[in-house]
C-alpha positions as MATLAB code, in Angstrom:
seq = 'XXXXXXXXXXXXXXXXXXXXXXXXXXXXXXXXXXXXXXXXXXXXXXXXXXXXXXXXXXXXXXXXXXXXXXXXXXXXXXXXXXXXXXXXXXXXXXXXXXXXXXXXXXXXXXXXXXXXXXXXXXXXXXXXXXXXXXXXXXXXXXXXXXXXXXXXXXXXXXXXXXXXXXXXXXXXXXXXXXXXXXXXXXXXXXXXXXXXXXXXXXXXXXXXXXXXXXXXXXXXXXXXXXXXXXXXXXXXXXXXXXXXXXXXXXXXXXXXXXXXXXXXXXXXXXXXXXXXXXXXXXXXXXXXXXXXXXXXXXXXXXXXXXXXXXXXXXXXXXXXXXXXXXXXXXXXXXXXXXXXXXXXXXXXXXXXXXXXXXXXXXXXXXXXXXXXXXXXXXXXXXXXXXXXXXXXXXXXXXXXXXXXXXXXXXXXXXXXXXXXXXXXXXXXXXXXXXXXXXXXXXXXXXXXXXXXXXXXXXXXXXXXXXXXXXXXXXXXXXXX';
ca = [
       8.574   44.572   19.602;
       9.603   40.901   19.577;
       6.134   39.952   18.560;
       6.257   41.986   15.291;
       6.694   39.748   12.251;
      10.473   39.426   11.662;
      12.128   39.317    8.223;
      14.791   37.017    9.636;
      13.502   33.853   11.315;
      16.501   31.703   11.496;
      19.932   31.771   12.920;
      22.541   32.480   10.231;
      24.507   29.379   11.197;
      24.234   26.382   13.465;
      25.830   27.336   16.726;
      23.998   25.128   19.263;
      25.729   22.151   20.716;
      24.617   18.722   19.904;
      23.424   18.353   23.510;
      24.182   19.917   26.874;
      26.292   17.769   29.246;
      25.281   16.743   32.714;
      28.165   18.829   34.047;
      26.960   22.014   32.393;
      23.466   21.557   33.575;
      24.282   20.523   37.130;
      26.715   23.388   37.559;
      24.061   25.857   36.569;
      21.475   24.324   38.845;
      23.845   24.391   41.706;
      24.679   28.045   41.072;
      20.934   28.939   41.050;
      20.050   26.856   44.102;
      22.699   25.907   46.614;
      20.231   23.776   48.512;
      20.174   21.163   45.787;
      21.290   17.869   47.070;
      23.540   15.639   45.079;
      23.878   11.866   45.364;
      27.070   10.207   46.531;
      28.606    7.368   44.701;
      27.654    8.212   41.132;
      30.379   10.817   40.354;
      28.061   13.774   41.047;
      30.627   15.283   43.340;
      33.073   15.133   40.429;
      30.579   16.705   38.040;
      29.784   19.737   40.131;
      32.279   22.566   40.011;
      32.018   24.327   43.434;
      33.886   27.375   41.981;
      31.469   27.705   39.102;
      30.374   31.235   38.183;
      27.360   31.265   35.907;
      27.865   34.696   34.441;
      31.414   33.990   33.441;
      31.525   30.245   32.608;
      28.276   29.664   30.607;
      28.189   30.268   26.848;
      25.146   32.331   25.790;
      22.889   31.553   22.829;
      20.017   33.343   21.083;
      16.533   32.458   22.162;
      15.793   29.810   19.503;
      13.436   26.761   19.416;
      16.434   24.301   19.460;
      17.873   25.859   22.664;
      14.580   25.330   24.521;
      14.133   21.776   23.241;
      17.730   20.733   24.035;
      17.663   22.251   27.592;
      14.408   20.451   28.382;
      15.786   17.195   27.112;
      18.935   17.583   29.054;
      17.127   18.419   32.260;
      14.852   15.375   31.900;
      17.900   13.257   31.291;
      19.663   14.593   34.363;
      16.733   13.835   36.541;
      16.119   10.407   35.036;
      19.727    9.488   35.921;
      19.084   10.696   39.515;
      22.008   13.089   39.254;
      20.114   15.907   40.751;
      17.601   15.850   43.574;
      15.560   18.946   44.412;
      14.867   19.787   48.107;
      11.663   18.557   49.531;
      10.502   22.134   50.216;
      10.981   25.402   48.555;
      10.253   27.020   45.245;
      12.995   25.175   43.418;
      11.441   21.810   43.763;
       9.308   22.009   40.571;
      10.554   21.119   37.147;
       9.263   24.261   35.501;
      11.181   26.420   37.862;
      14.528   24.594   37.391;
      13.893   24.727   33.615;
      13.232   28.490   33.695;
      16.549   29.130   35.452;
      18.430   26.908   32.983;
      17.000   28.925   30.060;
      17.877   32.224   31.780;
      21.380   30.958   32.206;
      22.028   29.968   28.635;
      20.211   32.713   26.633;
      21.832   35.944   25.606;
      20.807   39.307   27.015;
      18.064   40.071   24.501;
      16.679   36.539   25.088;
      16.673   37.099   28.836;
      14.607   40.298   28.428;
      12.006   38.408   26.356;
      11.816   35.607   28.885;
      11.439   38.032   31.802;
       8.792   40.092   29.980;
       6.562   37.507   28.456;
       7.068   34.264   30.343;
       6.536   32.769   33.786;
       7.815   29.341   34.884;
       4.812   27.368   33.524;
       4.240   29.253   30.264;
       7.854   28.914   29.218;
       7.753   25.094   29.919;
       4.340   24.766   28.084;
       5.815   26.512   25.025;
       8.788   24.243   25.029;
       6.640   21.117   25.372;
       4.661   22.315   22.389;
       7.886   22.771   20.320;
       9.041   19.328   21.331;
       5.769   17.639   20.282;
       5.767   19.543   17.055;
       9.380   18.539   16.312;
       8.429   14.874   16.622;
       6.090   15.260   13.515;
       9.014   16.465   11.304;
      11.824   14.700    9.354;
      15.404   15.272   10.442;
      16.069   18.092    7.953;
      13.029   20.074    9.046;
      13.886   19.391   12.764;
      17.225   21.031   12.224;
      15.480   24.049   10.599;
      13.129   24.229   13.501;
      16.062   24.055   15.895;
      17.565   27.109   14.271;
      14.349   29.015   14.143;
      14.098   31.925   16.594;
      11.343   31.815   19.093;
       8.667   34.096   17.680;
       5.199   34.474   19.166;
       2.108   35.959   17.698;
       0.930   39.326   19.138;
      -0.959   38.818   22.433;
      -3.471   41.318   23.705;
      -1.886   40.839   27.076;
       1.659   40.840   25.882;
       2.984   42.646   28.944;
       1.606   39.804   31.127;
       3.843   36.857   31.604;
       0.818   34.704   32.427;
      -0.887   34.956   29.044;
      -1.011   31.952   26.752;
       1.324   32.449   23.790;
       0.850   31.254   20.226;
       3.871   30.192   18.280;
       4.682   31.776   14.984;
       6.900   30.488   12.227;
       8.393   31.558    8.920;
       5.699   31.176    6.229;
       8.091   29.524    3.844;
       9.111   27.016    6.485;
       5.487   26.174    7.163;
       4.991   25.572    3.428;
       7.868   23.032    3.433;
       6.387   21.392    6.503;
       2.940   21.204    4.746;
       4.535   19.774    1.599;
       6.320   17.075    3.640;
       3.057   16.049    5.338;
       1.231   15.938    2.038;
       3.856   13.666    0.690;
       3.773   11.160    3.488;
      -0.031   11.195    4.150;
      -1.536    7.944    3.132;
      -4.456    8.084    0.581;
      -7.948    8.766    1.888;
      -9.573    5.649    3.227;
      -6.270    3.798    3.674;
      -7.069    3.167    7.448;
     -10.814    2.380    6.997;
     -11.791   -1.164    7.959;
     -14.543   -1.901    5.464;
     -15.251   -5.568    5.686;
     -18.224   -7.826    5.210;
     -20.483   -8.217    8.194;
     -19.635  -11.840    8.912;
     -15.922  -10.913    8.874;
     -16.426   -8.036   11.310;
     -18.516  -10.256   13.554;
     -15.650  -12.767   13.585;
     -13.189  -10.063   14.478;
     -15.398   -8.870   17.263;
     -15.502  -12.323   18.762;
     -11.814  -12.843   18.482;
     -11.137   -9.535   20.190;
     -13.228  -10.528   23.216;
     -11.603  -13.916   23.698;
      -9.835  -14.511   27.027;
      -6.107  -15.192   27.172;
      -4.927  -18.838   27.347;
      -1.659  -20.692   28.054;
       0.233  -21.808   25.001;
       0.714  -25.549   25.151;
       4.289  -25.344   23.813;
       5.943  -22.194   25.437;
       3.500  -21.616   28.331;
       3.091  -18.067   27.281;
      -0.206  -16.257   28.045;
      -1.736  -15.549   24.636;
      -4.958  -14.394   23.115;
      -6.086  -15.965   19.793;
      -2.706  -17.303   18.848;
       0.971  -17.743   19.819;
       3.051  -16.307   17.037;
       6.498  -17.762   18.035;
       5.006  -21.266   18.247;
       2.587  -20.946   15.383;
      -0.102  -22.390   17.683;
      -3.818  -21.359   17.652;
      -5.479  -20.974   21.091;
      -8.299  -23.506   21.691;
     -11.006  -20.840   22.076;
      -9.960  -19.186   18.768;
      -9.744  -22.369   16.690;
     -13.443  -22.325   15.776;
     -13.297  -18.696   14.596;
     -10.124  -19.032   12.449;
     -10.077  -20.136    8.812;
      -8.609  -23.410    7.629;
      -4.870  -23.328    7.418;
      -3.662  -21.763    4.076;
      -1.332  -23.483    1.628;
       1.176  -20.751    0.692;
       2.770  -20.666   -2.747;
       6.173  -20.411   -0.897;
       7.721  -21.030    2.400;
       8.599  -18.050    4.608;
      11.781  -17.240    6.583;
      11.596  -14.239    8.854;
      14.821  -12.627    9.832;
      13.823  -10.891   13.053;
      15.782   -7.706   13.841;
      17.081   -7.556   17.409;
      15.030   -4.399   18.170;
      11.691   -6.059   17.203;
       9.489   -8.274   19.229;
       8.313  -11.553   17.797;
       5.108  -11.232   19.737;
       4.251   -7.804   18.373;
       5.553   -8.037   14.769;
       2.981   -8.638   12.014;
       4.885  -11.175    9.862;
       4.597  -13.886   12.445;
       0.786  -13.889   12.112;
       1.276  -15.928    8.958;
       2.429  -18.876   11.154;
      -0.917  -19.771   12.848;
      -2.754  -19.170    9.521;
      -0.654  -21.265    7.215;
       0.281  -24.914    7.085;
       2.498  -26.145    9.938;
       6.135  -25.594    9.201;
       5.645  -23.092    6.319;
       6.858  -20.216    8.409;
      10.259  -20.155   10.154;
      12.147  -17.364   11.910;
      15.814  -16.718   12.681;
      17.113  -13.998   15.036;
      19.085  -11.207   13.523;
      21.222  -10.454   16.551;
      22.981   -7.195   17.231;
      26.461   -8.628   17.587;
      26.863  -11.437   15.140;
      29.956  -13.783   15.253;
      31.358  -15.293   12.125;
      29.406  -18.478   12.934;
      26.182  -16.418   13.133;
      26.801  -14.875    9.796;
      27.503  -18.276    8.216;
      24.437  -19.735    9.789;
      21.996  -17.020    8.980;
      23.225  -15.516    5.726;
      25.702  -18.112    4.429;
      23.036  -20.917    4.366;
      20.769  -18.918    2.098;
      20.905  -20.255   -1.492;
      19.960  -18.424   -4.637;
      18.313  -21.499   -6.178;
      15.912  -21.754   -3.224;
      15.751  -18.365   -1.367;
      14.382  -15.154   -2.733;
      14.604  -11.930   -0.845;
      11.558   -9.695   -0.520;
      13.261   -6.268   -0.801;
      13.285   -3.489   -3.477;
      17.015   -3.779   -4.145;
      18.616   -2.702   -7.380;
      17.698   -5.239  -10.052;
      14.706   -6.655   -8.070;
      12.082   -8.408  -10.149;
       8.400   -7.466   -9.733;
       6.759  -10.315   -7.773;
       4.237  -10.886  -10.580;
       7.136  -11.693  -13.015;
       9.116  -14.041  -10.728;
       9.052  -17.724  -11.745;
       7.408  -19.063   -8.613;
       6.611  -22.320  -10.470;
      10.358  -23.002  -10.782;
      10.295  -23.725  -14.502;
      13.933  -23.146  -15.514;
      12.986  -21.796  -18.979;
      10.702  -19.139  -17.447;
      13.570  -17.289  -15.738;
      13.432  -13.608  -16.688;
      16.420  -11.742  -18.077;
      16.874  -10.072  -14.754;
      17.591  -13.443  -13.161;
      19.791  -14.842  -15.873;
      22.685  -12.733  -14.620;
      22.706  -14.619  -11.310;
      25.011  -17.659  -10.942;
      22.671  -20.668  -10.603;
      24.059  -23.804   -9.033;
      23.569  -27.320  -10.479;
      21.805  -29.966   -8.404;
      25.276  -31.487   -7.685;
      26.279  -28.142   -5.958;
      23.296  -28.133   -3.639;
      24.139  -29.289   -0.177;
      21.758  -27.063    1.917;
      18.851  -28.188    4.003;
      16.359  -26.279    1.835;
      17.665  -27.030   -1.592;
      15.592  -29.467   -3.497;
      14.239  -28.161   -6.699;
      11.003  -30.001   -6.087;
      10.301  -27.839   -3.128;
       8.812  -24.313   -3.061;
      10.799  -21.199   -3.046;
      11.453  -19.790    0.338;
      10.652  -16.081    0.701;
      13.189  -14.362    3.003;
      11.444  -11.473    4.792;
      13.221   -8.789    6.746;
      11.197   -8.239    9.913;
      12.080   -4.793   11.105;
      11.455   -1.056   10.460;
      12.297    0.208    6.962;
      15.536    1.731    8.289;
      16.453   -1.556    9.869;
      15.518   -3.470    6.759;
      17.701   -1.346    4.566;
      20.708   -2.038    6.767;
      20.016   -5.729    6.974;
      19.600   -5.991    3.086;
      22.918   -4.197    2.603;
      24.660   -6.384    5.119;
      23.315   -9.506    3.488;
      24.529   -8.368    0.061;
      27.994   -7.388    1.419;
      28.587  -10.587    3.352;
      27.764  -12.760    0.373;
      29.971  -10.646   -1.902;
      32.877  -10.855    0.619;
      32.391  -14.564    0.893;
      32.245  -15.220   -2.766;
      28.633  -16.326   -2.545;
      26.108  -15.749   -5.271;
      23.709  -12.839   -4.674;
      20.062  -13.732   -3.761;
      17.389  -12.916   -6.257;
      15.129  -10.184   -5.029;
      11.459   -9.509   -5.648;
       9.550   -6.227   -5.060;
       6.018   -5.004   -4.936;
       4.401   -2.412   -7.133;
       1.141   -0.424   -6.985;
       0.232   -1.332   -3.444;
      -0.956    0.862   -0.564;
      -0.221   -0.127    2.961;
      -2.814    0.093    5.765;
      -0.275   -0.327    8.563;
      -0.603    2.227   11.362;
       3.169    2.406   12.016;
       4.608    5.614   10.446;
       7.202    5.720    7.754;
       8.196    8.049    4.941;
       9.200    5.429    2.409;
       6.195    5.828    0.167;
       2.774    4.223   -0.055;
       4.187    0.822   -1.338;
       6.163    0.424    1.924;
       3.654   -1.887    3.609;
       3.778   -3.847    6.837;
       5.543   -7.263    6.784;
       2.346   -9.428    6.664;
       0.819   -7.113    3.975;
       3.985   -7.567    1.922;
       3.682  -11.353    2.353;
       0.092  -11.372    1.361;
       0.658   -9.266   -1.751;
       3.577  -11.409   -2.757;
       1.520  -14.590   -2.264;
      -1.220  -13.218   -4.474;
       1.390  -12.278   -7.160;
       2.602  -15.884   -6.842;
      -0.913  -17.245   -7.706;
      -2.621  -17.562   -4.384;
      -6.379  -17.030   -4.395;
      -7.935  -13.675   -3.264;
      -9.988  -15.512   -0.610;
      -6.762  -17.078    0.745;
      -5.085  -13.678    0.719;
      -8.001  -12.217    2.799;
      -7.595  -15.121    5.377;
      -3.861  -14.440    5.543;
      -4.638  -10.849    6.624;
      -7.233  -11.778    9.242;
      -5.103  -11.415   12.279;
      -3.508   -8.187   10.878;
      -7.036   -6.821   10.572;
      -7.696   -7.846   14.145;
      -4.651   -5.834   15.262;
      -5.909   -2.886   13.152;
      -9.391   -3.131   14.729;
      -7.893   -2.830   18.239;
      -5.851    0.203   17.229;
      -8.837    2.002   15.558;
     -11.109    1.255   18.572;
      -8.570    2.573   20.930;
      -8.252    5.712   18.840;
     -11.935    6.153   18.721;
     -12.108    5.825   22.524;
      -9.912    8.799   22.873;
      -6.586    6.972   22.820;
      -3.432    8.051   21.060;
      -3.832    8.592   17.346;
      -1.061    6.791   15.328;
       1.332    9.056   13.588;
       0.637    7.331   10.239;
      -3.130    8.203   10.590;
      -2.536   11.934   11.247;
       0.943   12.716    9.935;
       0.753   16.452   10.720;
       0.227   15.569   14.393;
      -2.594   16.075   16.874;
      -3.155   18.394   19.853;
      -0.125   20.498   20.692;
       1.950   18.594   18.154;
      -0.266   19.553   15.238;
       1.017   21.658   12.387;
      -2.332   21.715   10.494;
      -3.491   25.204   11.389;
       0.001   26.658   11.310;
       0.583   25.353    7.813;
      -2.627   26.896    6.620;
      -1.732   30.288    8.176;
       1.808   30.006    6.542;
       0.289   29.647    3.073;
      -2.108   32.478    3.725;
       0.767   34.738    4.719;
       2.395   34.366    1.323;
       4.621   31.401    1.984;
       4.058   29.600   -1.307;
       7.240   28.536   -2.933;
       7.875   29.491   -6.603;
];
């Protein structure tokens, strides 16, 4: 029986295509239902092969998890592009029916027997949706393993009935690897708690209930503050702390995929002294002039990059006070310019350091940091000094797998400011708007909204691996 525990769970080699083309999917759908209507003017008539023979011209694959996921993704893409329109009437108008026939066209003979015996239209689609949701909660390497995993179901009392609800089963050792990954990326207990003094919670409650107002500078409709302008809204002013004097200025390099309104780093602008926070766009396609303006203007005597690059100095050890004799050995290798060499707009030694912060995801930030270093090397410019954080745990609800020290932008700024000598009370004030964002997320979650992936890394609902991982360890999947 297909439902008996198999000794071989995975395909011996990767044989699935990266994706199924629109032509492949449309040809199969036309074969199964000639009543499908195809749009004119978008090359659909060129895509469809009217002489297509499904039994002869389609490559067959084993019934594995990756096949189901890829076919569902492809069908969703085809429909989103309006390449294929189902008839208004008839059994083929439903997505689950079209998906069923796609699967039956692409699986091998043994897979077809399994689908016919144990699945109907809806149960096959439900199983695939569950696989897709589980795949989201895995890293790329485990997603590839899942794709090559044969579709295996636990024994069902009504196994002869295609209408019964199936339970997925996986290789015990695969489940152990999944569990170990989730343990590795799970934040420490209590990381997402919001334990604040009563007067702070009361202030956050009042801020969360304020109406939106029109920004006096950009005319945007904002609640509490306008990040791009650094402006506080009038109703929020009495509830916000006095503007903080930072131990350094801040330059945010905003990745083109990020929104200035939603990013956390810009919350420093309305909480700090006017002009202390600037931002420059990090555009997708940068001209030589853009590179010179954004990266070429940075100066190693005035700008310090917040990034854990090779040779980065712990923020606590960096000479924020600018005493030349206090430079650490890690900085002495950098070529420092004399005052006569300085011709930049942020170059006076009497001014503060400017902290250059990469506002983007960790993957984006890695690319940005590498591009900055490469451009400066190619142009013969001195490298920027870098500072890094140690022994910090982030409370950001955005998921990443870079370790607990990979905090949000505003958390990184606040920790660096404390390392540079800022008072703890000022650090708390600097995180006020971040905590307001966090309060909104937690309340939405408590009200039944979506649980952030960073809070429950093993997934929730159909996407959860929690019970399966437990079952895998119980089945003897521990790795030696």
